[in-house]
VMD Tcl script that draws the C-alpha trace (Angstrom):
set ca {
  {106.89 132.29 -8.61}
  {110.79 133.24 -7.64}
  {110.85 135.77 -5.53}
  {114.35 137.56 -4.74}
  {113.62 139.62 -2.06}
  {112.87 138.95 1.89}
  {108.44 139.14 2.63}
  {107.79 139.87 6.18}
  {104.91 137.72 7.38}
  {102.96 138.29 10.90}
  {100.30 136.39 10.60}
  {99.99 136.59 14.17}
  {100.80 140.47 14.55}
  {103.66 140.18 16.64}
  {105.50 142.69 14.40}
  {102.44 144.93 14.41}
  {102.33 145.41 18.41}
  {106.03 146.08 18.64}
  {106.11 148.61 16.78}
  {102.35 149.87 18.06}
  {100.81 150.24 14.85}
  {97.34 151.11 14.82}
  {96.51 152.16 11.04}
  {97.17 150.06 7.42}
  {98.81 150.73 5.51}
  {101.83 152.00 7.27}
  {105.58 152.45 6.98}
  {108.50 152.20 8.81}
  {111.81 153.14 7.83}
  {114.27 151.44 9.69}
  {118.18 151.95 9.54}
  {121.03 149.76 9.81}
  {121.60 149.29 12.81}
  {117.38 148.64 13.48}
  {116.61 151.43 14.62}
  {113.64 153.04 12.95}
  {114.33 156.85 11.87}
  {110.82 157.74 9.95}
  {106.57 156.14 10.05}
  {104.47 156.84 7.75}
  {100.58 156.69 7.96}
  {99.67 155.95 4.78}
  {95.84 155.97 4.06}
  {94.39 158.57 2.01}
  {98.29 159.30 0.48}
  {99.61 158.18 -3.20}
  {101.83 155.46 -1.21}
  {104.48 156.34 -4.72}
  {105.35 159.92 -3.88}
  {105.03 159.88 0.46}
  {107.31 157.52 0.24}
  {109.87 159.34 -2.63}
  {108.67 162.34 0.18}
  {110.35 160.37 2.71}
  {113.06 158.78 1.55}
  {114.35 162.22 -0.33}
  {113.88 164.40 2.86}
  {116.08 160.76 5.05}
  {118.76 160.58 2.54}
  {120.18 164.26 3.11}
  {119.70 163.73 7.26}
  {121.38 160.88 6.98}
  {124.13 161.71 4.80}
  {125.01 164.75 6.83}
  {125.46 161.97 10.00}
  {127.83 159.70 7.90}
  {129.94 162.29 6.71}
  {131.55 165.14 8.52}
  {131.85 168.53 7.35}
  {132.52 170.75 10.51}
  {135.87 172.28 11.31}
  {136.45 172.36 7.38}
}
mol new
graphics top color blue
foreach p $ca { graphics top sphere $p radius 0.5 }
foreach p [lrange $ca 0 end-1] q [lrange $ca 1 end] { graphics top cylinder $p $q radius 0.2 }
display resetview
């Protein structure tokens, strides 16, 4: 099977511990500078809808940070 995207394997739980994770499933949204910008605990949630809502909320926030409109 060919997989065209990176997969994180955390057999020793180093990433789990680095994020201070205590829940499964959990999503971490990381920006291009490697900073965590959002964390979502998904137990009991519809993963797809919850993820889409987080991305929609972050999208407008990140776009405002990229495009400066003050002073116009």
